C-alpha positions as CSV (number, residue, x, y, z in Angstrom):
1,X,-21.2,-90.3,-0.7
2,X,-20.2,-87.7,1.8
3,X,-22.0,-87.7,5.1
4,X,-23.5,-84.7,6.9
5,X,-20.8,-85.0,9.6
6,X,-18.0,-84.9,7.0
7,X,-19.6,-81.9,5.3
8,X,-19.8,-80.0,8.6
9,X,-16.2,-80.9,9.4
10,X,-15.0,-79.7,6.0
11,X,-17.0,-76.5,6.2
12,X,-15.6,-75.8,9.7
13,X,-12.0,-76.4,8.5
14,X,-12.5,-74.0,5.5
15,X,-14.0,-71.3,7.7
16,X,-11.2,-71.7,10.3
17,X,-8.6,-71.4,7.5
18,X,-10.2,-68.2,6.1
19,X,-10.3,-66.7,9.6
20,X,-6.6,-67.4,10.2
21,X,-5.6,-66.0,6.8
22,X,-7.3,-62.7,7.2
23,X,-4.5,-61.1,9.4
24,X,-1.9,-62.1,6.8
25,X,-3.9,-60.7,3.9
26,X,-4.3,-57.4,5.8
27,X,-0.6,-57.1,6.4
28,X,0.3,-57.6,2.7
29,X,-2.4,-55.3,1.3
30,X,-4.0,-55.9,-2.1
31,X,-4.0,-54.5,-5.6
32,X,-4.7,-51.0,-4.4
33,X,-1.9,-51.1,-1.8
34,X,-0.2,-47.8,-1.7
35,X,2.4,-48.5,0.9
36,X,5.9,-49.8,0.8
37,X,6.8,-52.8,2.9
38,X,10.2,-51.6,4.1
39,X,10.2,-47.8,3.7
40,X,8.1,-44.7,3.2
41,X,4.6,-45.1,1.9
42,X,3.2,-43.1,-1.0
43,X,0.7,-41.1,1.2
44,X,3.5,-39.9,3.6
45,X,5.7,-38.9,0.6
46,X,2.9,-37.0,-1.1
47,X,2.1,-35.1,2.1
48,X,5.7,-34.2,2.8
49,X,6.2,-32.9,-0.8
50,X,2.9,-31.0,-0.7
51,X,3.8,-29.3,2.6
52,X,7.3,-28.4,1.4
53,X,6.2,-26.9,-1.9
54,X,2.8,-25.5,-0.9
55,X,1.5,-26.9,-4.2
56,X,-1.4,-29.0,-5.3
57,X,-0.9,-32.7,-6.1
58,X,-1.7,-33.6,-9.7
59,X,-0.7,-37.2,-9.7
60,X,1.1,-39.7,-7.5
61,X,2.0,-43.4,-8.0
62,X,4.5,-46.0,-7.0
63,X,6.4,-47.9,-9.7
64,X,9.2,-50.4,-10.0
65,X,12.3,-48.8,-11.6
66,X,15.2,-51.1,-12.3
67,X,14.3,-53.4,-9.4
68,X,13.7,-50.5,-6.9
69,X,10.3,-49.1,-5.9
70,X,10.0,-45.4,-6.3
71,X,7.2,-42.9,-5.7
72,X,6.5,-40.4,-8.5
73,X,4.7,-37.2,-7.6
74,X,3.6,-34.3,-9.8
75,X,2.8,-31.0,-8.1
76,X,1.6,-27.7,-9.6
77,X,2.9,-24.7,-7.7
78,X,1.2,-21.3,-7.1
79,X,2.9,-19.9,-10.2
80,X,1.4,-22.7,-12.4
81,X,4.6,-24.6,-12.9
82,X,4.4,-28.4,-12.8
83,X,7.1,-30.1,-10.8
84,X,7.9,-33.8,-10.9
85,X,9.5,-35.6,-7.9
86,X,11.0,-39.1,-7.7
87,X,11.5,-40.5,-4.3
88,X,13.1,-43.9,-3.4
89,X,10.3,-45.8,-1.6
90,X,12.8,-47.7,0.6
91,X,14.8,-44.8,1.9
92,X,12.5,-41.9,1.4
93,X,15.3,-39.9,-0.3
94,X,14.4,-37.7,-3.2
95,X,16.3,-38.3,-6.5
96,X,18.6,-35.5,-7.3
97,X,17.2,-32.9,-9.8
98,X,19.8,-34.0,-12.4
99,X,18.3,-37.4,-12.4
100,X,14.7,-36.2,-13.0
101,X,13.2,-36.6,-16.4
102,X,12.0,-33.2,-17.7
């Protein structure tokens, strides 16, 4: 049988463990994490492309592609043409137009 003192000690240890783990969880993000750990995050990439093109963002996502993380952004310009961009999440460099899927 567990005494009240042991229950309180166990509860306190669990609470302390959760409080110490919160900063680590915040650094690593969660399932909806849109950032990249060592490069350019998706929001920054989308904003840069939107400003450069003057277009409206249709879709943006970050994917793994052959072991590398890349941001994919779809923009519609003022003439109604949809443009697709692929940006390396680590370096922030846009893939050359010849490498884009059309």
